[in-house]
Residue, then its C-alpha position, 0 to 999 in steps of 0.5 A: x431207586x433200586x439198589x440191586x446190581x443187575x448182572x444180566x443187564x450189565x454183563x458185557x461191561x463185567x465180562x470185559x473187565x473180568x477178562x482184563x483181569x484174567x489177561x493180566x494174570x496170564x501175563x504174570x504167570x503164563x510161560x512166554x511162548x504160550x501167552x499169545x495163544x492164550x491172550x488171543x483165545x481169551x480176547x476173541x471169546x470175551x468179545x463174542x460172549x459179550x456180544x451175545x449178551x448184548x443181543x440177549x439184552x436187546x431181545x428183552x421187551x421192557x415196558x415203557x419204551x417209546x417209538x422213534x419217528x412212528x416206528x416200532x420200538x423195542x421198549x428197552x428201558x432199564x436202570x441198572x446198578x441203582x440207576x448208574x447205568x441206563x440199558x436202552x436201545x441206543x446204548x445197546x446198539x452202541x455196545x454192539x457196534x463197539x464190540x464189532x469194531x473191537x473184534x475187527x481191531x483185534x484182528x489187526x492188533x493180533x499181527x503185532x510181533x508177527x511180520x507178514x513176510x515170515x522168516x524174513x523178519x526173523x533174519x532182519x531181527x539182528x539189525x533191530x535196536x535193543x538188547x539181544x533178548x529184545x531182538x530174539x523176543x521180537x523175531x519169535x513173535x512174542x513181542x508186546x502181548x501186554x497190549x491185550x489187558x490194556x485193550x480189554x480194559x479200554x473196550x470195557x470202559x467204552x461199554x460202560x461209557x455209552x450207558x452211564x447215567x450219571x456223571x460220576x459213572x461216566x467219569x469213571x468210565x472215561x478214565x477206564x477207557x482212556x488210561x490204557x489208550x495212553x499206554x497203547x499209543x506209546x508202544x511202537x516197536x519202530x520210531x519209538x520216540x515218535x510213539x512215546x511223543x504221541x503217548x505223551x501228547x494223548x495223555x495231556x489231552x486226556x488230562x485236559x478232557x477229564x479236568x474239564x469234564x470233572x469241573x463241569x460236573x462239580x458245578x452242575x452238582x453244586x446247582x442241582x444237588x444231583x449227578x444222575x441225568x434225569x434228576x438234573x434235567x428236571x432240576x434245571x428248570x427251577x434253578x436261578x444260578x444261570x451263570x453256573x449252569x451255563x459254565x457247567x454245561x460249557x465245561x462238560x461239553x469241552x471235556x467231551x469235544x476233546x475226546x471226539x477231536x472237534x475244533x478247536x480241541x483237536x490240536x494234537x490229534x494228528x500228532x497222536x494218529x501219526x505217532x501211534x502204532x497203526x493198529x492202535x491208531x485204527x482202534x482209537x480213531x474208530x472206537x474212541x469216536x463211537x464211545x465219546x459221541x454216544x456219551x455226548x448224546x446221552x448227556x445232551x439229549x437227557x441231562x441238558x435236553x431242556x437247555x437246547x437253546x443254550x447249548x445248540x449255538x455253541x455246537x453250531x460254531x464247533x460243527x462249522x469249524x470242524x468241517x471246514x478246518x478239518x477239510x481244508x487243512x487235510x488238503x495240505x498234508x503230505x502224510x497219509x495218517x495225518x491226512x486221515x486225522x484231519x479227515x476225522x476232524x471233519x467227520x466230527x463236524x458232520x456227526x455233530x449235525x446229528x446232535x444239533x438236530x435234537x430229534x429221534x431222527x437225528x439220534x438214529x442217523x448218528x447211530x448209523x453214521x458211527x457204525x458205518x464210519x467205525x468200519x471204514x476207518x478201520x479198513x483204511x488204517x489196515x491198508x496203511x499198515x501194509x505199505x512199508x519200506x526199509x524203515x517201516x511203514x511208508x506214510x508219506x504220500x509220494x511213496x504211495x505213487x503208482x501203488x495201483x500198479x504194484x498192488x492193484x488189489x490193495x490200492x483198489x480197496x483203499x480207494x473204495x475206503x476213501x470214496x466211502x469217507x468222501x460220501x460217494x454213492x454205493x458206499x456206506x458214507x453216502x448213506x450216512x451223510x444223506x441220513x444225517x443231513x436230512x435229520x439236520x434239515x428237519x431240525x432247522x439246520x439247513x444253513x449247517x447242511x450247506x456248510x457241510x456240503x461245501x466241506x464234503x466237496x473240499x474233502x472229496x478233493x484230497x481223497x481223489x488226490x490220493x486215488x490219482x496218485x495211486x493209479x495215474x502216477x509212475x511208481x518211484x524206482x526204489x519205492x516201498x512195497x506192499x507186504x502180503x497180509x496174513x489171514x488175520x489182517x486180510x479178514x479185517x480188511x475184508x470184513x470192513x470192505x463188505x460192511x462198507x459196501x452192504x451199508x451203501x447198496x443195501x443199508x435198510x436193515x441197519x437203518x431199521x435197527x437204529x430207527x427201532x432202537x428207541x429213545x434214551x432212558x430217562 
C-alpha cells in the first residue's frame, strides 16, 4: 500500500478545508465592515480553483480503467492517502457536480443580510427583534458572515465523502459535512424558534445516522478485520458469521438512508426543510443528497457488491415505500417547502432504482439524475425565497394564488422547475427518469419501474396543482409580493433554469460524460 499523500489527487478536498480555516481567521480578525467582501471573494475563488483541479484530475490517464457499457473509459483509477481515498471517474464527476451546485448555492447564500428591496429594509430594521446592535447589524448587511466557514467545511466534507475508500474515512467525512449543516439550519433571522427546532431535529437525525453507520462499520470490521472496501469485498466470501455480516450491512444502509431521506427514515426531513432558512434548505436538499448517494453507491458497488442478493430485497422495499409515501403525502401538504420535502423523498425512491440495477448503466443513470436534480432543486427553492409577506417568506400554498398575474416571469420559471421535477419531456427530469427507468428494467427490476411510473403520475398531480393555483386562481387582495431579485439570486435562478432546459433538450454531452466516467476503483 502506498503511504504517500497525493496532494494533486486530493487537492479539491484540501483546498476547501484550508479555505474553511482561512474563513474562520477572517471572522476572527477582519474588521466587521470588510468581512462580507473578503468572505465572498474567498468562497467563489476557492470553488473555482477546486473545480479546476477536478478537471485536471479527470484529464489524467491512469492505467487500469474499464469502460462502462462498451464506452470509452478515462481509466481513472488511483488510490490516494494510503488507500483511504479512491480517485476514479464516478468520484470525480460527483466532486465536480458538488462544486457546481455549491457555487449556485453560494449565490443564494450571499444574499443573507442584503434585502433585495434595498433601503426599505434598513427603514424596517427598527421593527426587527433583538438589541439595537443586532438591528443595525442586520440593516447594514453585515449579518451572519459566519455561515461561510461552515459552508466551506461542509462542502469539503462532501468532496471527501464521495471518494472515501474505507469506513473510517467515510465516517470522518460524514461528520465534517454534517456538523456545519446542523448549525446552518438554525441560523434564520426570522422565525428563529422554528429554525432552531429544525436544527435540533436535524442534529438528532444526524446523530442516529452516524451511530448506525459507526456500529455497522464496527460489525463489519469484527468479521473481516478490515475497513477498506476492496479488502472487505474480498473477505466476505470466506466468512461464516452471516448474522453479523447482515447486521453490519443493514446498519450501514440505515445510516446512509437517513442521510438521503428515504422512508421510513425521513420523519423529520420535512420539518428541517420547512424550518431552515430557504437558501440553506436549497443547499442541503441538493448537495447532501448528491454526496450521500455517491457514498452509498461506493459502499454497495464496491464493499458489498458480492452480497447484492442480500441487500437488494431491502432496497426494493425502501424504494417502493419512498416513491409511494413521498408522492401521496406530498398531495396533502399546504406548505410549499414541505411539499418539496416530500417530493425529495419520492425522488430518493427513484434514485434508488439505479442502485438496485447493480450495473454500469445504473451507475451512469444515477450520476446524470443527481446532476439534473441538484440544479432543479436549487432553482425551485430560489424562487420560494422571493415570495414574501410582512412576516417573511410566504410558503403557504394559498398565498401563491394568482402569482402568475402578479409576477408572470417568476411564476413561469417556477412552473418550469415543477415540470422538471415531475419528469415532463423537454426538461432534465424526463431525461433523468428515462435513463434510470431503463437501467432498472435492464437490471431485472421491471415491477419496480411500474411502481415508479404510478408514483410519478401521483407526483404530477401536486406539481400541476401549484401551477393551476398560480395561473388560474385570482390573487388575494392583501396577498404576498414577489421581491425584485438581486443580481446574485437572478444568476442562481438563471443558471439552474438553463441547465434544466439544456439537459432536457440536449442531454447528450452529460450522458456521454457519465457513461465515460468508468467504474469505481477497487
